[in-house]
C-alpha positions in Angstrom: 55.2 60.4 79.1 57.3 61.1 76.1 57.2 64.5 74.4 56.1 62.9 71.2 52.9 61.8 73.0 52.2 65.3 74.3 50.9 68.4 72.6 52.0 71.8 73.8 50.7 75.2 72.6 52.5 78.5 72.5 51.7 80.5 75.6 51.2 77.5 77.8 52.9 77.6 81.2 54.9 74.5 82.2 57.3 73.6 85.0 60.7 72.2 84.5 63.3 70.7 86.7 66.3 72.9 86.1 69.8 72.1 87.2 72.2 74.9 88.0 74.8 74.7 85.2 77.6 75.8 87.6 76.6 73.5 90.5 75.3 70.2 89.2 74.0 69.0 92.6 71.6 72.0 92.8 68.2 71.7 91.1 64.9 73.5 91.4 61.6 73.8 89.8 61.1 76.7 87.4 58.1 78.0 85.7 58.6 78.4 81.9 56.6 79.2 78.9 56.1 77.3 75.7 56.7 79.7 72.7 57.3 79.6 69.0 61.0 79.1 68.4 62.3 82.3 66.9 65.3 80.5 65.4 63.4 77.6 64.0 60.1 78.6 62.4 57.3 76.0 62.9 58.9 74.5 66.0 58.3 75.2 69.7 60.8 76.2 72.4 60.8 76.8 76.1 61.5 80.3 77.3 63.4 80.1 80.6 65.7 82.7 82.1 65.4 84.9 79.0 66.8 82.0 76.9 65.1 79.8 74.3 65.6 76.0 74.8 64.5 73.4 72.3 61.4 71.6 73.4 62.5 68.0 73.4 62.6 64.7 75.4 65.7 65.7 77.2 63.9 68.2 79.5 61.9 67.2 82.5 58.6 69.0 81.7 55.5 69.0 83.9 52.1 70.5 83.3 51.4 71.4 86.9 53.5 72.5 89.9 52.2 69.4 91.8 53.6 67.0 89.2 56.9 68.9 89.2 57.1 68.8 93.0 56.3 65.1 93.1 59.1 64.4 90.6 61.5 66.7 92.4 60.8 64.9 95.7 61.2 61.5 94.0 64.6 62.3 92.4 66.1 64.7 95.0 64.6 63.9 98.4 67.0 61.1 99.0 69.9 63.4 98.3 68.6 65.9 100.9 67.9 63.1 103.4 71.5 61.8 103.0 72.9 65.3 103.7 70.7 65.6 106.9 72.5 62.6 108.3 76.0 64.1 107.9 77.5 65.2 111.2 78.9 68.6 110.7 
């Protein structure tokens, strides 16, 4: 679903797949809030880790934790499975 097809409201809780900016192969699901963007009146933002991020199609946004977990498992479970086969 594209962002343009979805309506969000300030105060809504969403879930995003968030990649660690320092370690790109680490991702997790984070709860975030949809808020009015303080820097761009009339636009919405995501408030995550005490930072405002533009609400756009570049973010993996899910309305429920179940949807977020399913997406995480789809995109990252094969990575975890590959690591489990490595002989340390």
